C-alpha positions in Angstrom: -31.0 -14.0 5.2 -31.3 -15.9 1.9 -28.3 -17.5 0.4 -27.3 -15.4 -2.6 -24.5 -17.6 -3.8 -25.0 -18.7 -7.4 -25.0 -22.6 -7.7 -22.6 -24.1 -10.2 -24.3 -25.3 -13.4 -23.8 -29.0 -14.1 -21.7 -28.3 -17.1 -19.5 -25.7 -15.4 -15.8 -26.7 -15.7 -14.3 -27.4 -12.2 -10.6 -27.6 -11.5 -9.6 -30.6 -9.4 -8.9 -30.0 -5.7 -5.3 -31.0 -6.2 -4.8 -28.5 -9.0 -2.2 -26.3 -7.2 0.0 -29.4 -6.4 0.2 -30.5 -10.1 3.1 -29.6 -12.3 2.7 -26.6 -14.7 2.3 -28.9 -17.7 -0.3 -31.0 -16.0 -2.2 -27.9 -15.1 -2.0 -26.8 -18.7 -3.3 -30.1 -20.0 -6.3 -29.9 -17.7 -7.1 -26.3 -18.7 -6.7 -27.2 -22.4 -9.2 -30.0 -22.0 -11.7 -28.3 -19.7 -11.8 -25.0 -21.6 -11.2 -26.4 -25.1 -8.3 -24.0 -25.6 -7.1 -23.4 -29.1 -3.5 -24.2 -30.2 -3.0 -20.5 -30.6 -4.1 -19.8 -27.0 -1.9 -22.6 -25.7 1.1 -21.4 -27.7 0.7 -17.8 -26.7 0.5 -18.6 -23.0 3.7 -20.7 -23.2 5.8 -19.6 -26.2 8.9 -21.5 -24.8 9.1 -24.5 -22.4 11.7 -22.9 -20.3 9.4 -19.9 -19.7 6.9 -22.2 -18.1 9.6 -23.5 -15.7 10.6 -19.9 -14.9 7.0 -19.0 -14.2 6.8 -22.0 -11.8 9.9 -20.7 -9.9 8.5 -17.2 -9.7 4.9 -17.7 -8.7 2.7 -20.4 -7.1 0.3 -22.5 -9.3 1.9 -21.2 -12.5 0.2 -22.2 -15.8 2.2 -20.1 -18.3 3.3 -16.5 -19.0 1.6 -13.3 -20.2 3.9 -11.7 -22.8 3.9 -7.9 -22.8 5.2 -5.9 -25.8 8.8 -4.6 -25.2 9.8 -1.4 -26.9 12.6 1.1 -26.7 12.3 4.9 -26.4 15.5 5.9 -28.2 17.9 8.8 -28.1 16.8 10.6 -25.0 19.5 12.8 -23.5 19.6 12.5 -19.7 22.4 14.2 -17.8 24.3 14.7 -21.1 24.1 10.9 -21.9 22.2 9.6 -24.9 19.9 7.0 -23.3 17.8 4.3 -24.8 15.0 3.3 -22.4 13.3 -0.2 -22.5 9.6 -0.1 -21.9 7.2 -3.1 -21.4 3.7 -1.9 -22.0 0.5 -3.0 -23.8 -1.0 0.5 -24.4 -0.6 2.0 -27.9 1.3 5.3 -28.3 3.2 5.1 -24.9 6.7 4.3 -26.4 6.1 6.6 -29.4 5.0 9.5 -27.1 8.0 9.1 -24.8 10.4 9.0 -27.8 8.8 12.1 -29.5 8.9 14.2 -26.3 12.3 12.9 -25.2 13.9 13.7 -28.6 12.2 17.1 -28.9 13.5 18.1 -25.5 16.9 16.6 -26.2 17.3 18.5 -29.5 15.6 21.7 -28.6 16.6 22.0 -24.9 19.6 19.9 -24.3 17.8 17.1 -22.6 16.9 16.3 -19.0 18.8 17.0 -15.9 18.3 14.7 -12.9 19.1 14.3 -9.2 18.3 12.0 -6.4 18.1 12.0 -2.6 19.8 8.6 -2.1 18.8 5.0 -1.6 17.4 5.0 1.9 14.5 2.7 2.6 12.5 2.6 5.8 10.9 -0.1 7.9 8.2 0.5 10.5 7.9 -1.5 13.7 4.5 -0.9 15.3 4.2 -1.6 19.0 1.2 -1.7 21.3 0.9 -1.1 25.1 4.3 0.6 25.5 5.3 2.0 28.9 6.0 5.6 29.8 9.3 7.1 28.3 9.4 4.6 25.4 10.7 7.2 22.9 13.6 8.1 25.2 14.3 4.5 25.9 14.6 3.6 22.2 16.8 6.7 21.7 19.1 5.6 24.5 19.3 2.0 23.1 20.0 3.0 19.5 23.6 1.8 19.7 22.6 -1.6 21.0 19.8 -1.9 18.4 22.3 -1.0 15.7 24.6 -3.8 17.0 21.7 -6.3 16.7 21.6 -5.6 13.0 25.4 -5.8 12.3 25.3 -9.3 10.8 22.2 -8.8 8.8 23.3 -5.5 7.3 27.0 -6.4 6.8 26.8 -7.2 3.1 25.0 -3.9 2.5 27.5 -2.0 4.7 30.4 -3.5 2.8 28.9 -2.0 -0.4 28.7 1.5 1.2 25.1 1.3 2.4 23.7 -0.1 5.6 22.3 1.4 8.8 21.2 5.0 8.6 19.4 5.6 11.9 16.3 4.9 14.0 13.5 7.2 15.0 10.5 6.7 17.3 7.2 8.3 17.8 3.6 7.8 19.1 0.9 8.1 16.5 -1.7 10.5 17.9 -4.8 9.0 16.3 -4.2 5.3 17.2 -1.8 5.6 20.1 0.5 3.1 18.4 4.2 3.5 19.2 6.2 3.2 15.9 9.9 2.8 15.4 11.3 3.8 12.0 14.5 2.0 10.9 16.4 3.6 8.0 18.7 1.6 5.8 20.7 2.5 2.6 20.0 -0.5 0.3 22.5 0.6 -2.4 21.5 -0.9 -5.8 18.8 -3.2 -4.4 15.1 -2.2 -3.9 15.8 -3.8 -0.5 12.4 -5.2 0.6 13.7 -8.6 1.8 16.7 -7.1 3.6 14.6 -4.3 5.3 12.0 -6.8 6.5 14.6 -9.2 7.9 16.2 -6.3 9.8 12.9 -5.1 11.1 11.9 -8.5 12.4 15.2 -8.9 14.1 14.3 -5.9 16.3 11.0 -7.3 17.5 12.3 -8.9 20.7 14.8 -6.2 21.6 12.1 -3.5 21.1 9.6 -5.3 23.2 12.1 -5.6 26.0 13.1 -1.9 25.7 9.6 -0.5 25.5 7.6 -3.0 27.5 5.1 -3.3 24.7 4.0 -5.9 22.2 5.0 -5.7 18.6 2.0 -5.6 16.2 4.0 -5.8 13.0 7.4 -5.1 11.5 7.6 -4.3 7.8 9.0 -1.9 5.3 7.0 1.0 4.0 6.8 1.2 0.2 6.3 5.0 0.6 10.1 5.5 0.2 10.1 9.2 1.2 13.9 9.2 1.5 14.4 7.7 -2.0 13.2 10.4 -4.3 14.3 11.3 -7.8 14.0 14.6 -9.7 14.0 15.4 -13.4 13.8 18.8 -15.1 14.2 20.4 -18.5 14.2 23.8 -20.1 13.3 24.4 -23.8 12.9 27.6 -25.7 9.2 28.2 -26.3 9.6 28.7 -30.0 10.5 25.0 -30.3 7.0 24.0 -29.1 4.9 25.1 -32.1 2.4 22.5 -32.9 -0.5 22.4 -35.3 -2.3 25.8 -35.4 -0.5 27.0 -32.2 2.8 28.9 -32.2 5.4 28.1 -29.5 4.6 30.8 -27.0 0.9 29.9 -27.1 1.7 26.2 -26.7 3.8 27.0 -23.6 1.0 29.0 -22.0 -1.5 26.2 -22.7 0.8 23.6 -21.2 1.3 25.7 -18.0 -2.5 26.2 -17.8 -3.2 22.5 -18.3 -0.8 21.7 -15.4 -2.6 24.2 -13.2 -5.8 22.4 -14.0 -4.3 19.1 -12.7 -3.0 20.9 -9.5 -6.5 22.2 -8.7 -8.8 19.4 -9.8 -8.4 15.9 -8.2 -10.1 14.1 -11.1 -7.9 15.6 -13.7 -4.8 15.0 -11.4 -5.5 11.3 -11.4 -5.3 11.0 -15.2 -2.4 13.5 -15.4 -0.4 11.4 -13.0 -1.4 8.1 -14.7 0.2 9.6 -17.8 3.5 10.0 -15.9 3.3 6.4 -14.7 2.7 5.2 -18.3 6.5 5.6 -18.7 7.7 4.8 -15.2 5.7 1.6 -14.9 6.7 0.5 -18.3 10.3 0.8 -17.4 9.8 -0.9 -14.0 8.0 -3.8 -15.7 10.8 -4.2 -18.3 13.5 -4.2 -15.6 11.7 -6.6 -13.3 10.9 -4.0 -10.6 7.9 -3.9 -8.3 5.3 -1.9 -10.2 2.7 -2.1 -7.4 5.0 -0.7 -4.8 6.2 2.1 -7.1 2.6 3.1 -8.0 1.5 3.1 -4.4 4.4 5.3 -3.3 4.0 7.8 -6.1 0.2 8.3 -5.6 0.7 8.6 -1.8 3.3 11.3 -2.6 0.8 13.1 -4.8 -1.5 13.4 -1.8 1.2 14.2 0.8 -0.4 17.5 1.8 -3.9 16.0 2.1 -5.0 16.9 -1.4 -4.3 14.7 -4.4 -2.4 16.9 -6.9 -0.4 16.8 -10.1 3.2 15.6 -9.7 4.7 17.9 -12.3 5.4 21.6 -12.4 5.7 23.8 -15.5 6.4 27.5 -15.9 7.6 30.0 -18.5 10.9 31.7 -17.5 13.1 33.9 -19.7 11.6 32.7 -22.9 11.8 29.0 -22.0 9.3 26.4 -20.9 10.6 24.8 -17.7 9.3 21.4 -16.6 10.1 19.4 -13.4 9.0 16.3 -11.6 10.0 14.9 -8.2 8.7 11.6 -6.8 9.7 8.6 -4.7 11.1 5.7 -6.7 12.4 2.6 -5.1 13.9 0.6 -7.9 16.8 -1.8 -8.0 19.3 -3.2 -10.5 19.9 -6.3 -8.4 17.8 -8.6 -6.2 14.2 -9.9 -6.6 13.1 -10.5 -10.2 15.7 -7.9 -11.4 18.4 -9.7 -13.3 16.8 -13.1 -12.5 14.2 -12.9 -15.2 16.0 -13.0 -18.6 13.9 -10.1 -20.0 14.9 -7.8 -17.1 18.6 -8.7 -17.8 18.0 -7.8 -21.4 16.3 -4.6 -20.6 19.1 -3.5 -18.2 21.7 -4.1 -20.8 19.8 -1.9 -23.2 19.5 0.9 -20.6 23.1 0.8 -19.7 24.6 0.1 -23.1 26.6 3.3 -22.9 29.9 2.1 -21.4 30.5 5.4 -19.6 27.4 4.8 -17.4 27.9 2.4 -14.5 24.7 0.4 -13.8 23.1 1.5 -10.6 19.7 1.9 -9.0 20.3 5.6 -8.6 20.7 6.0 -12.4 17.7 3.7 -13.1 15.5 5.8 -10.8 16.6 9.1 -12.3 16.1 7.8 -15.8 12.6 6.7 -14.7 11.9 10.3 -13.5 13.0 11.8 -16.8 10.9 9.3 -18.7 7.8 10.1 -16.6 8.3 13.8 -17.2 8.7 13.2 -21.0 5.6 11.1 -21.0 3.6 13.8 -19.2 5.0 16.5 -21.5 3.9 14.5 -24.6 0.4 13.9 -23.2 -0.2 17.6 -22.3 1.2 18.8 -25.6 -1.2 16.6 -27.5 -4.1 17.5 -25.2 -3.8 21.2 -25.6 -3.3 21.1 -29.4 -4.9 18.5 -31.6 -6.0 16.1 -28.8 -4.9 12.6 -28.1 -7.3 10.6 -30.3 -5.4 11.4 -33.5 -2.3 9.4 -32.4 -4.3 6.8 -30.6 -6.5 6.0 -33.6 -3.4 5.7 -35.9 -2.2 2.9 -33.6 -5.6 1.4 -33.1 -5.7 0.9 -36.9 -2.7 -1.4 -36.6 -4.4 -3.4 -33.9 -7.5 -3.8 -36.1 -5.3 -4.8 -39.0 -3.8 -7.6 -36.9 -7.2 -8.7 -35.6 -8.6 -8.8 -39.1 -5.8 -11.3 -40.1 -3.1 -9.1 -41.6 0.5 -10.2 -41.0 3.9 -8.8 -41.7 3.9 -6.0 -44.3 0.1 -6.4 -44.6 -0.3 -4.9 -41.1 0.9 -1.4 -42.1 -0.7 -1.5 -45.5 -4.0 -2.4 -44.1 -3.7 0.1 -41.2 -3.1 2.9 -43.8 -6.3 1.8 -45.6 -8.3 1.7 -42.4 -7.1 5.2 -41.5 -7.9 6.6 -44.9 -11.3 5.0 -44.9 -12.0 6.3 -41.4 -13.8 3.1 -40.5 -12.4 1.6 -37.3 -14.3 -1.6 -36.9 -13.4 -5.3 -37.5 -15.9 -5.9 -40.3 -14.6 -2.9 -42.3 -11.0 -4.0 -41.7 -11.7 -7.5 -42.9 -13.4 -6.2 -46.1 -10.4 -3.9 -46.7 -8.0 -6.8 -46.1 -9.8 -8.9 -48.7 -9.5 -6.0 -51.2 -5.8 -5.6 -50.4 -5.1 -9.2 -51.0 -7.0 -9.3 -54.3 -4.9 -6.3 -55.5 -1.6 -7.8 -54.5 
């Protein structure tokens, strides 16, 4: 078979073989020279020297940071508490949409009510070649297995969490024997603790079952760590554009039915939910990849990928609800370690009556996801989403054209009024604006 690899051109920049071993500043100097990076590109990727050092602590072969806009969705009432939610996201309209929907529901329907199932995370120890009666053997040995974990789980146990049980089963399709270890991780997401505990059971379980451990690791599925949010708002509060409130309520319910019965629509529907949840997770230093994986797996838990939300009209009110697994923490990992996550958590818990906790963070995330979805559906079934998107796109064009400070909004208004959303038109309008100033 012919070699299809593309040979490097003679003038192709090549990083030295020792690149990963160099200091971040040495790496940056090499990149600056090889790629002829502009001062603006160098400054933007390392706006502060200490952030380069922080990046080097957090990831291997660090060369800088990627700043993401940080906004706040303000004044959203959740469980009777006025809550300001930090959101790190690059997509226009996300923060504005969450704020609009959250405040509408807070004013018109009293806000969001939330609940959670607890903070239990699960590890899986997969074992090959087990002998007969392995399930019963593990069940009989549960007390001894719990004892093996006493030291590892002691700090979590002292905080009210810790060991919550063991289950064992044989997977019918693969024949693998799997032990499920359940641990309450309190205010931590708990990945490191769970994995340490699971690996501590490798040898004992091999001895008990007569098999060979294939792997021991947590599942990010987090089925025992779910959060729920709901709201109820009188339909007359929903009037929008040419549609009265009752009509808007019916259209929202119908749009949700579309997402429950069509997989392709469900993907985008649920992505809208995650616009809010992932933005909050990013701001607080939580693991966005784990959260996204768990949520989408939950959406397909019955074998069909479906919408995560439910809407109905009941007694003259539109009722909305959302339940999903959310493994988030307020301590551990990057949470609190990164200065921006510390900043974000202080914003979220600025109300002194609210004790910072993972449970509260997760429930706020669920309410935020529901608000985000409500905002998206409301726009889609009325004037459409492009109206709001293009308003914000005009501001981006203004920046790209060279506008700064107050010029940005002034130029964005002119772009919007002209209806010409391209860079050349924006630059022409900027020149006119500056001549008139």
